[in-house]
C-alpha positions as CSV (number, residue, x, y, z in Angstrom):
1,M,15.2,71.0,-1.8
2,R,18.7,71.9,-1.2
3,V,20.4,68.8,-0.3
4,F,24.0,68.0,1.0
5,V,25.3,64.7,0.0
6,A,28.4,63.4,2.2
7,G,30.4,60.9,0.0
8,A,29.1,62.1,-3.1
9,S,32.0,61.1,-5.3
10,G,31.5,57.4,-4.3
11,A,29.9,54.6,-6.3
12,I,26.4,55.4,-5.1
13,G,27.1,59.0,-4.3
14,L,27.6,59.6,-8.1
15,P,24.4,58.3,-9.4
16,L,22.4,59.6,-6.4
17,V,23.8,63.3,-7.3
18,A,22.7,62.9,-11.1
19,Q,19.4,61.5,-10.1
20,L,18.9,64.3,-7.4
21,V,19.9,67.1,-9.9
22,R,17.5,65.5,-12.7
23,Q,14.7,65.8,-10.1
24,G,15.5,69.6,-9.4
25,H,17.2,69.5,-6.2
26,E,19.9,71.8,-5.5
27,V,23.0,69.5,-4.4
28,T,26.3,70.2,-2.6
29,G,28.3,67.0,-2.6
30,S,31.3,66.2,-0.4
31,F,34.4,64.5,-1.7
32,R,37.5,63.2,0.0
33,K,40.0,62.3,-2.6
34,A,41.7,65.0,-4.6
35,G,40.4,65.1,-8.0
36,H,37.1,63.6,-7.2
37,G,35.4,66.7,-7.0
38,E,35.2,67.4,-10.7
39,R,33.1,64.2,-10.8
40,I,30.6,66.0,-8.8
41,S,30.6,69.2,-10.6
42,A,30.3,67.5,-13.9
43,L,26.9,66.3,-12.9
44,G,25.7,69.7,-12.1
45,A,26.4,70.1,-8.3
46,E,28.5,71.9,-6.1
47,A,31.6,70.1,-4.8
48,V,33.2,70.5,-1.4
49,A,36.2,68.7,0.0
50,L,35.3,67.4,3.4
51,D,36.7,64.8,6.0
52,V,33.5,63.7,7.9
53,L,35.8,62.7,10.8
54,D,36.9,66.4,11.3
55,D,33.9,67.7,13.5
56,A,34.7,71.3,13.1
57,A,34.7,70.9,9.3
58,V,31.6,69.1,9.1
59,R,29.8,72.0,10.9
60,D,31.3,74.7,8.7
61,V,30.4,72.8,5.6
62,V,27.0,72.2,6.4
63,A,26.6,75.8,7.7
64,A,27.9,76.9,4.2
65,A,25.6,74.7,2.2
66,R,22.5,75.8,4.1
67,P,20.5,72.4,3.3
68,D,17.1,71.5,3.7
69,A,18.2,67.7,3.8
70,I,21.5,65.7,4.5
71,I,22.2,62.3,3.0
72,H,25.1,60.4,4.5
73,Q,26.7,58.1,1.9
74,A,30.2,58.5,3.2
75,T,32.7,55.4,3.8
76,A,36.2,54.8,3.5
77,L,36.5,51.7,1.3
78,A,38.1,52.6,-2.0
79,D,41.0,50.2,-1.4
80,F,38.7,47.4,-0.1
81,G,40.2,44.0,-0.5
82,F,38.5,40.5,0.8
83,S,39.6,39.7,4.3
84,R,39.0,37.4,7.1
85,N,38.9,40.5,9.6
86,M,36.2,42.7,8.6
87,D,36.8,44.8,11.5
88,K,40.1,45.7,10.5
89,T,39.2,46.3,6.6
90,F,36.4,48.6,8.1
91,A,38.0,50.3,10.8
92,V,37.9,53.9,9.4
93,T,34.5,53.2,7.7
94,N,33.2,52.3,11.3
95,R,34.5,55.4,12.7
96,I,32.7,57.3,9.7
97,R,29.5,55.5,10.8
98,T,29.9,56.3,14.5
99,A,31.9,59.7,15.0
100,G,31.1,60.9,11.5
101,T,27.4,60.2,11.9
102,D,27.4,62.0,15.0
103,S,29.2,65.0,13.6
104,L,26.7,65.1,10.8
105,L,23.6,64.8,13.1
106,A,25.0,67.5,15.2
107,A,25.6,69.7,12.3
108,A,21.9,69.2,11.4
109,R,20.4,69.9,14.6
110,E,22.6,73.2,14.7
111,R,21.3,74.4,11.3
112,G,17.6,73.0,11.9
113,V,17.9,70.4,9.4
114,T,15.2,67.6,10.1
115,R,15.5,65.6,7.0
116,F,18.5,63.3,7.4
117,L,19.0,59.8,5.7
118,A,22.1,57.8,5.9
119,Q,23.5,54.5,4.3
120,S,23.3,51.5,6.3
121,F,23.4,47.8,5.4
122,A,20.7,44.7,5.4
123,S,22.8,41.5,4.6
124,F,24.6,39.5,7.1
125,R,23.3,41.4,10.2
126,Y,20.2,39.4,11.1
127,A,19.7,36.8,13.8
128,R,20.6,33.6,12.2
129,A,17.5,31.7,13.1
130,G,14.0,31.4,11.6
131,S,13.0,33.0,8.3
132,W,15.8,33.3,5.8
133,V,14.4,36.6,4.6
134,K,13.8,39.4,7.1
135,T,11.8,42.4,7.5
136,E,13.1,45.8,9.1
137,T,11.7,44.7,12.6
138,D,13.3,41.5,12.9
139,P,15.9,41.3,15.5
140,L,19.8,41.6,14.3
141,D,22.4,39.0,15.2
142,P,23.1,39.2,19.0
143,H,26.5,37.4,18.4
144,P,28.0,38.5,15.2
145,P,31.0,36.5,14.1
146,A,34.4,37.0,15.4
147,G,36.1,39.7,13.2
148,A,32.8,41.4,12.3
149,R,32.0,42.6,15.9
150,A,33.0,46.3,15.9
151,T,31.7,46.7,12.1
152,N,28.2,45.5,13.3
153,A,27.9,47.6,16.3
154,A,28.9,50.6,14.1
155,M,26.2,50.0,11.8
156,R,24.0,49.3,14.9
157,H,24.9,53.1,16.1
158,L,24.3,54.5,12.9
159,D,20.8,53.2,12.7
160,D,20.1,53.9,16.3
161,A,21.4,57.4,16.1
162,V,19.7,58.3,12.8
163,T,16.2,57.0,13.8
164,A,16.4,58.5,17.4
165,A,16.9,61.8,15.4
166,G,13.9,61.3,13.2
167,G,15.9,60.4,10.3
168,I,16.1,57.4,7.7
169,A,18.6,54.7,7.6
170,L,18.5,53.0,4.5
171,R,19.7,49.3,4.7
172,Y,20.9,48.5,1.2
173,G,21.8,45.4,-0.3
174,G,25.4,44.4,-1.8
175,F,25.8,47.3,-4.3
176,Y,26.8,46.1,-7.7
177,G,26.9,48.1,-11.1
178,A,30.0,50.3,-10.5
179,A,32.9,50.3,-13.0
180,S,35.2,49.2,-10.5
181,D,33.0,46.3,-8.6
182,A,35.6,43.7,-6.9
183,F,33.3,41.0,-7.3
184,P,33.9,40.3,-11.1
185,A,37.7,40.3,-10.4
186,A,37.6,37.9,-7.6
187,V,35.2,35.5,-9.5
188,R,37.4,35.3,-12.2
189,K,40.3,34.6,-10.4
190,R,38.3,31.8,-8.5
191,Q,39.1,33.6,-5.4
192,L,35.3,33.5,-3.9
193,P,34.4,29.9,-3.5
194,M,31.2,28.2,-2.9
195,I,31.1,27.6,1.0
196,G,29.8,24.6,2.5
197,S,26.3,23.9,1.5
198,G,26.0,27.6,0.2
199,V,22.5,28.1,1.6
200,G,23.6,31.4,3.3
201,V,21.2,34.2,1.8
202,S,22.2,37.5,0.5
203,S,20.3,40.5,-1.0
204,F,21.7,42.8,-3.7
205,I,20.7,46.1,-5.3
206,H,21.9,47.6,-8.5
207,L,23.5,50.9,-7.8
208,E,21.0,53.1,-9.9
209,D,18.0,51.3,-8.1
210,A,19.6,52.2,-5.0
211,A,19.8,56.0,-5.9
212,A,16.3,55.8,-7.1
213,A,14.9,54.5,-4.0
214,T,16.9,57.1,-2.0
215,V,15.6,59.9,-3.9
216,L,12.0,58.5,-3.1
217,A,13.0,58.3,0.7
218,L,14.2,61.7,0.5
219,E,11.2,63.3,-0.9
220,H,8.5,61.4,0.9
221,G,10.0,58.7,3.3
222,R,8.8,58.3,6.9
223,P,11.1,58.3,9.6
224,G,12.7,54.8,10.4
225,I,14.4,52.1,8.7
226,Y,14.0,50.8,5.0
227,H,15.5,47.8,3.2
228,I,16.8,48.8,-0.3
229,V,17.2,45.6,-1.9
230,D,15.8,43.8,-4.9
231,D,13.0,41.1,-5.3
232,E,14.9,38.1,-5.0
233,P,17.0,37.3,-1.8
234,A,19.4,34.5,-2.9
235,A,21.4,31.8,-1.7
236,M,25.2,31.7,-2.4
237,R,24.6,28.5,-4.4
238,D,22.3,30.1,-6.5
239,W,23.9,33.8,-7.2
240,L,27.4,32.6,-7.3
241,P,27.4,30.3,-10.3
242,V,25.1,32.9,-12.4
243,L,27.6,35.6,-11.8
244,A,30.5,33.3,-13.0
245,Q,28.6,32.3,-16.0
246,V,27.8,36.0,-16.6
247,L,31.6,36.8,-16.5
248,D,32.5,33.7,-18.7
249,A,34.5,32.7,-15.6
250,Q,35.2,29.1,-14.6
251,P,32.5,27.7,-12.1
252,P,33.4,28.5,-8.5
253,R,35.3,26.3,-6.3
254,H,34.0,24.6,-3.3
255,A,35.4,25.3,0.0
256,P,34.3,22.8,3.0
257,L,33.7,24.5,6.2
258,W,36.8,23.8,7.8
259,L,39.0,25.2,4.9
260,A,36.6,28.4,4.7
261,R,36.9,28.7,8.4
262,L,40.8,28.7,8.1
263,I,41.3,30.7,5.4
264,G,38.2,33.3,5.5
265,G,37.3,33.0,9.0
266,E,33.9,32.8,10.8
267,G,32.2,35.6,8.8
268,A,33.0,33.8,5.6
269,V,31.5,30.4,6.9
270,M,28.3,32.6,8.2
271,M,28.1,34.2,4.9
272,G,28.0,30.9,3.1
273,T,25.8,29.0,5.3
274,Q,23.8,31.0,7.7
275,A,23.3,34.7,6.5
276,R,19.8,36.0,6.2
277,G,18.4,38.0,3.1
278,A,16.0,41.2,3.3
279,S,12.7,42.0,2.4
280,N,11.9,45.0,0.2
281,A,8.0,45.1,0.8
282,K,8.1,48.0,3.0
283,A,10.0,50.1,0.6
284,K,7.7,49.2,-2.1
285,Q,4.6,49.9,-0.4
286,E,5.5,53.1,1.6
287,L,8.0,54.8,-1.2
288,G,6.2,53.7,-4.3
289,W,9.4,52.1,-5.6
290,T,9.9,49.6,-7.9
291,P,13.4,48.5,-9.0
292,R,14.3,48.4,-12.6
293,Y,16.2,45.1,-12.1
294,S,14.0,43.3,-10.0
295,S,16.4,40.3,-9.8
296,W,20.2,40.1,-9.5
297,R,19.8,37.6,-12.3
298,E,18.9,40.3,-14.8
299,G,21.0,42.9,-13.2
300,F,24.3,41.0,-13.2
301,A,23.7,40.3,-16.9
302,A,23.1,44.0,-17.5
303,A,26.1,45.2,-15.3
304,Y,28.6,42.7,-16.3
305,G,27.4,41.0,-19.5
306,Q,27.6,44.1,-21.8
307,R,30.8,45.3,-20.0
308,R,32.6,41.8,-20.4
309,R,31.6,41.8,-24.3
310,D,32.9,45.5,-24.6
311,Q,36.0,46.1,-22.7
312,G,36.7,43.3,-20.3
313,E,37.2,43.8,-16.4
314,D,39.8,46.0,-14.6
315,S,42.1,43.8,-12.5
316,G,42.6,46.6,-10.1
317,A,39.1,46.5,-8.5
318,E,38.0,48.0,-5.6
319,A,34.8,47.4,-3.5
320,P,31.4,47.5,-4.9
321,G,29.6,50.8,-4.0
322,Y,32.2,52.6,-1.6
323,R,34.5,55.5,-1.6
């Protein structure tokens, strides 16, 4: 297929483009920052500069690319930092997930493109009741924490708009495996504490596994929502000490709820004590996908252990999986 990838120079965009090219697809990938086009070209794809918030430019670029399919991986989190107010940190990304998604869908309709996939998110979004591991049909949180309401609304908009158009929304787990992941630096500096009981559950996915699942979804996924996560949703009290150990860092500090609420806000408390993880059963069954790293346990060791031994971490880290 001729595939247009919006956000192709990002942490997931690059491995995705590489895998698409290896599968024989003809790829045009967009980038936002000067100099990032070379990363795309080096993989054998055509690079094009694009701000997905420029509606006219989106339509022109899609028309020129003449794609059979569009994959929306665009975000604006290159300078992401941990914050108590997700809505402030994600403000531009929220616009990309709303207005940007609408522009890409409109361009797809104009060019008769019916194959449309988009990046969504699984963890921290589901109703904080019942099972600790959710499926794609479980209800989302009706009352997100203060400071994360606009962010949750933007992701819901993307999910609804894409699936209403007959597309696929890929709810990924927390990305890891990029050279510039933020988690290692935060854990090394003991800036990511164990919050309360630490029973809040997260789901993770290595970037290469996320890209592989995306290629399968492109090639034969049915319209709807898929969780792209590994096999082991995990409580914070389980995964955080393991990550610290892999990084040869000191054990994480413990933050009681009152302190976590004061410093990190309600979102941090929810992540540490109430968040729900996601099941990948649908993606494995319908896409025929098996993650290379079935658990974050082996994935963290592969992604960070060798890097630590070879070269250490870059203190100027950015968010895992975003550009």
